[in-house]
N, C-alpha and C positions, 0 to 999 in steps of 0.2 A: 484834255485842254490844259493851257498854261495857267499859271497862278494869277489871281487877280491883281491888276494894276491899281494900287492905292494912291491916287493923285492928291494934290493940294486940294483940289475941288472936293474930293471925297472927305478929306480930313475937316475941311470947313463945314461941309454939310453935317457931319456927325456932331461937331461942336455947336452949331446952330440949334439942332434938334434937341441936344442935351440941355441947352440953356433954358428950355421951357417954352420957346416960341412954338406954338402948336401947328402953325401952317406947314404944308408940305409942297414941294414942287413935284407934281404927278404927271408922268408921261403914259398916256394911253396908246397902245398899238392896236389897230383894227384892220380887218381886211377892207371893209368899206365904211362909209359914214353917210348919213342922210345928205341929200335927198335919195340915196339908194335905200331901197325898202327891205326890211327883214327884221326878225326878232333880235338878232345879235346887234344890228345897227341901232334899233330902238333902245337896247339895253345900254350901249356905249353912249348914246346921245344923252339919255337922261342921267346916267351916272356922272357924266362930265359936267353937265349944267348944275347938278345938285352939289357936286364936290366944289365947284367954283363958287356957288352960293354960300357954302360953308367956310369961305375964306382961303381955300387952297389955290395955288397957281397951277392950272391945268392946261397941258398941251396934248395934242393928238396927232399921230401919223397914220395915214391910211392911203389906199389906192384912190386915184382921182375919179374914176367913173361914178356917176354919169355927168360929171362937170369937168372943166378943164383942170390940169395940174396947176398948182400954185399955193400961196399962203393966203389964208383969210382968217378973220376973227369973228367969233359968234359968242355974244354975251361975255367977252373978255377971254374966251378960250381960243388959243392959237391952233389952227388946223392946218397941218401940212399935207396937201394932196399931191401924191407922187404918180409919175407916169407909169403905165402898165405896158410891159413888153410882151406879155402872152399869158396863157393860163394853163395850169396843170391840175387836173382833178377839180376844176372849177375855182382853184385858188389863183389869184392874179400874181404873176411874177413881177416884182418891182425892183429893178436893178439898184436904184438909189437907196433902198432901205437900209442896208448895212452901214453905209457911210453916214447917213442921217442919224441913225441911232447913236453911232459912236460920237457924233458932234453934240448931242443933247447932254444936259447936266441936271437931270432930275434927282429927287431923293428916292423915288421908287418908279419901277416900270411895271405896267399892268397890261398884259396881253390876253388874247382870247383864243380859244379852241372850239370848233375844228378849223383852224387856219394854221396848218403845220409850218408854212413859210414864215409867217409873222411870229409864231411861237418860237421857232428855232433861232431866228435872229435876235429876238428880244432876250432869249436865253443866253446867247453868245455875248451880247452886250453886257448882260448882268455879270456874267463871269469875268470878262476882260476888264470891265471898269469898276468892279466891285460895288455895284449898285443892286440892292436887293430887288427882286422881281416876284410878281404875284401872277398867277394864271387863272383865268375863269374857264372852266371845263363846261362848255354848254352841252355838248354830246359827243359821243364817239364819232369817228369818221364813218359817214353813211355809205354803206355798200350799195350804191344805186344801180350797179351793173356788174357783170362777172369780172371785167377788166378792173373796174374800180374796187372791187372787193380784194383783188390780188394786190393792188397798190396799197390799200389800207392795211392789209396784213403785213406786207414788207415794212411799211412805215412803223406800225405798232411794235413789231418785234426787232427790227434792226435799227431804226432811226430814232424812234422816240426815246429809247434809254440813253441816248447820247446827250439829250438836252433837258429832259423833263426834271432831272435831279437838281438843276440849277435854280429851280423855283422854290422860294422859301415856303410859300404856302399855296394851295390849290383850292380855288372856290368852286364848289358844285352847287348848282341851283336846286338840287333835289336830293334828300337823303336817300330815297328809294333808288335814284339813278346811281348814286355814288356806291351803294351797296351791291348793285347788280352790274356795274362796269368792271371788266377784267382789269383795266389800267388803273382805275381809282381805287379798287380794293388793294391793289399792290402798294399803294401810297397812302393809305388811310390815315397814317400818322400825321400827314401834312394837309389833309382834306378838311375844309371848313364849309358848312352848309350855310349859304345865304341865298334865298329864293329870289327869283325876279321881282322887280318892283312895278308899280302902276301909279300913273298920276290920277289920284282919286278926285282931283278938282276938275280936270278936263273931262274925264270919263265919270259921269254921275247920273243918277236916275232922273234928273230934272231937265236933261237935254231935250229940246223939242225940234222936230223935223217933219211937220205936217205935209209940207209941200213935196219933200222928198218921198214920203210915203205914197202920195197920190201918183208920183212918177213910176214907182216900182210896182205897186200892187193895186188891185181894184177892190172897192168895197170892203168887205170884212175878211179878206184873204189873210191867212196867217203867213207870216214871214219867217222862214228859217235862214240863218245867215252863215256863210262860209267866208273866212278872211284868210288868204295865203297866197304866196307866189305861185303862178302857173308855169313853172319852168321844170325842166327834166331833173334838176337837183332837188325839187320839191315834190316829186311824185308820191313820196311817202306820206304826204298830207292826205291822201286817199279821196280826192275829189270825185274820182271815177266811181268809187264805192258809194259815195253820197248820191250821185247821179242815178245809179241803179236803184237805190233805196227809194228815191223820189218816183221813179217809174213804177215801182211796186205799190206806191201809195196813190198812184193816180185815181184808180177807182174808189179807194176808201176815203181819201181826204182830198176832195176836189178843190177845196178852197185853200190849197197850199201854193206858196211861192217860194222859190229858192233864190236868194240874192247872193251872187258870188262877187266878192271884192278881191281884186288882185289881177296882175298882168304878167305877161311872159310869152315865151315862144310857143307855149303849148295851148294857148287860148283857142286857136282854130281846131285843135284836136278835140278839146272839150266841147265846143260848139257842135262839132260834127257828132259827138257821142250823144248829145241831147236829141239831135235829129234822128239818129239811129234808134234811140229809145222811145221816140215819139213824145218827148216832154219839152220840146223847144219853147212852147208857149207858158211853161211852168217855171222857166229859168230866166233870170235877169242878170247879164254879165255887166257889172258896173265899171270893170277895168281898174287901173290904179286910182286910188283915192288919196287926196292930200291928207296930211296929218291933222290939219284944221277941220276938215270935213269928216273924218273918220268916225268921231263919236256919234254923229247923226245916224250913221248906218247901223250902229249898235242899237241906238235909241228906237228906230222904227222896227226892229226885229222882235219876234216873240222869243226866240232862243237862238243860240250859237251851236253849230255842230262842227266838231273837229274829229274826223274819222282817220286819224293817223294810223299807218300800217305797221310800223316797227319802232324800235328804240332810237331812231334817228331823231324822234321828238323828245328832246331832253327836258322840256318844261311845257311849252305851249303858252306864250305870252298872251295870245288872243283870249285864252280862258280868263285871265285876270281882268282884261279890258272889258270883256262881256260882264263878269261878275261886278266890276266897279260901276257899270251902267245899270245894274239891277236886273240883269238877264241871266237866266240859268243856262246851262250848256249840256250838250250830249257829246261825249267823247269816248275814246277807246282805252282799253287797259294795256297801254304800252308806254315804254320809256318812263318819263317822270311825271306823266299825266296823273296817275293815282295819287301823287303827292299834292296835287292842286285840287282835284275833284273828289270829294267824298260822296260816294254814291247815295242818292236820296237826300243829300243835304244842300249842296250848291250846284248839283248837276246829276246826270245819269250816266253810267259807265257801261259800255257794251264790248264785246269781243271785237278784235280788229278784222278787217277784210270780210265782214259778215253783213251783206246788204239787208238780209232778212231780219237780223236782230236790230240793225240800225233803223229800219223802217218801223219795226214794232215799238221801239223806244220813242221815236218822233211821234208816232200816232198816239201813244199813251201820253206823252208830254203835252201835246196840243189839246187833247180831249179833257185833261185835268187842269183847269185854269187855277184852281186853288193850289195845286202842287207847284205849277210854274211860278205863282206869285211868291209862294213861301221860299222856294229855292232861290229866287232873285234876291229876296231880302236877305237870306243867308249869305248869298254870294257877295252882296255889298258889304256885309260885316267882315267876311273873309278878306275882301280886297283892301278894306281899310287897315287891316293888320299888315299889308305888304305895300303900303305907300312908300314912294320913293325917298321920303324923309327918314323912314326907318331903315330901308335897305342901304341907303347911303352912309348912315351912321355906323351900321355893321361893317361895311366895306372899309370905312375909315379905320375902324379897330383892327381890322386885319393888316392894313398898311403899317399901323403903328407896331404891331407885333412882328412884322417882317423887317422893319427898320431896326427894331430893337434886337433882332437876331435870335 
């Protein structure tokens, strides 16, 4: 690539930051942004709001769906939603992105992965404009199919080396994930560990939702909760394994109800699977739930289950949300999950893609109320250590290091 273009704006920026004025102009680049639902989108939304609350000037560029393209403001944050021309490997192609990035004048650019498109152009902008950039590596490219695996391999070995080096620092949300990722291991000198955050005020053990519980379950039924997108890009979440585990529990735990929160093009497939397994009366599909209502769904549950199948699960934000609400979790030993869940402390860990082991863990948890209660208390304590106020301050420190060179 060409040498950085140090403009008058860049010189003024360095002078201002060196003068002791602590605020920064921060540009976040994201694939999508709420009301689009997803862990990455939740991460960017909360980070933006908390950075703005700390006195920084925050702008964000993203693809427009599910709303129209245009400019809007949220709590003082400028959001540029750009038109999408198509998609490759699930990533939106946004023709305007390169030009819009070159027109911005931030102190730092912060992009996210796995969005190679956004990460690439944020990197190019950093290089050409002489603006430091930071990348959050949420997870490796997920090999959801044979073709997708081939695309991911070509990207990782041929394309990624062209732009990853332009990032001053790389944030990984899990030390375990960073240590087991081939890409992150190769750049360990630039990797900083900052876990996901959670809003411990919005998600708390005192949320009440009695009417919702009456709608979902009858009498003293135990409610296990699954929260995740029901799309082909999220089949790694393992809802099919959970449904098979519920089928195994039908005779042993008749007072069980599975509450599924999330929407997508695979909803009908999962509904059909419940019919095939003969458990349609034990499963309640709630569909997409608004952010305002989501804490109530955690509140009425007895535990959350996240049966992810592979390392596409870089962290598992729903684990923190459940813990913040005082609920224990059952999850699999994959990706970054073991960095969040300590087996027997704030949840139970099981092998991936093992319906028998998952069913046994659910049965054990629901039958031991004292264990559930204690793990829920421990989970709340763990979540408080990951409040967004703490995570934002740590991220701000990364920005300062990147700007300082």
